[in-house]
C-alpha positions as CSV (number, residue, x, y, z in Angstrom):
1,M,116.5,87.2,128.3
2,I,118.3,89.3,130.8
3,T,116.5,92.0,132.8
4,V,118.4,95.0,134.1
5,L,116.7,97.2,136.7
6,N,117.6,100.8,137.2
7,R,115.9,103.8,138.8
8,E,114.3,105.0,135.6
9,S,113.0,101.8,134.0
10,T,113.5,98.1,133.3
11,I,115.6,97.2,130.3
12,N,115.4,93.7,128.7
13,I,118.5,92.5,127.0
14,L,117.4,90.0,124.3
15,V,120.0,87.8,122.6
16,F,119.5,85.9,119.4
17,K,121.3,83.6,117.0
18,T,120.9,84.8,113.4
19,D,122.2,84.1,109.9
20,I,123.1,87.8,109.3
21,R,126.6,87.3,107.9
22,F,127.5,90.3,105.8
23,S,127.3,94.1,106.1
24,N,124.7,94.2,103.4
25,D,122.6,91.8,105.5
26,V,122.8,94.3,108.4
27,T,121.7,97.1,106.0
28,K,118.6,95.1,105.1
29,V,117.7,94.4,108.8
30,A,118.5,97.8,110.1
31,P,115.4,99.7,108.9
32,A,113.1,97.2,110.7
33,L,115.1,97.5,114.0
34,N,115.6,101.2,113.8
35,S,111.9,101.8,113.2
36,Q,111.0,100.4,116.6
37,P,111.0,103.1,119.2
38,A,111.0,100.4,121.9
39,I,114.4,99.3,120.8
40,R,116.9,101.4,122.7
41,R,120.0,99.9,121.2
42,W,120.9,96.9,119.0
43,N,124.0,95.4,117.5
44,I,125.1,92.3,115.6
45,D,128.3,90.4,116.2
46,R,129.0,89.0,112.8
47,S,132.4,87.6,113.9
48,D,130.6,85.2,116.4
49,I,129.7,81.8,115.0
50,D,126.1,82.4,116.0
51,K,126.0,85.9,114.3
52,V,124.6,87.2,117.6
53,L,121.9,90.0,117.6
54,R,121.7,91.8,120.9
55,I,118.7,94.0,121.6
56,E,118.0,96.4,124.5
57,S,114.3,97.2,124.9
58,D,112.0,98.2,127.7
59,S,108.9,96.5,126.2
60,L,109.5,94.3,123.2
61,Q,109.4,90.5,123.7
62,V,111.4,87.7,122.0
63,Q,108.7,86.9,119.4
64,D,108.5,90.6,118.4
65,I,112.2,90.6,117.5
66,I,112.0,87.3,115.8
67,G,109.2,88.5,113.6
68,L,111.0,91.7,112.7
69,V,114.1,89.8,111.6
70,Q,112.1,87.1,109.7
71,Q,110.2,89.8,107.9
72,A,113.5,91.1,106.6
73,G,114.3,87.6,105.3
74,Y,116.6,86.3,107.9
75,H,116.6,83.4,110.5
76,C,116.4,84.4,114.1
77,E,116.1,82.3,117.3
78,E,116.6,83.2,121.0
79,L,119.8,82.1,122.6
80,P,119.4,80.6,126.0
81,D,120.8,82.4,129.0
């Protein structure tokens, strides 16, 4: 986890390895991620070997994101800094 400080708030950047490979996989995960008001921004790099999910949040923790992705039916684990 990377923490970015600015004048307004603290933003955590959480980075995960996933098995989200195709655009229809992104479509299945998107509602869970979009429904969380604490997620400011997210993206998935499907071209990376680790299918990297990057989350910007001011309050969610690693286990929160892992749970959301797993509930959608996908593997998710934190990538070390």
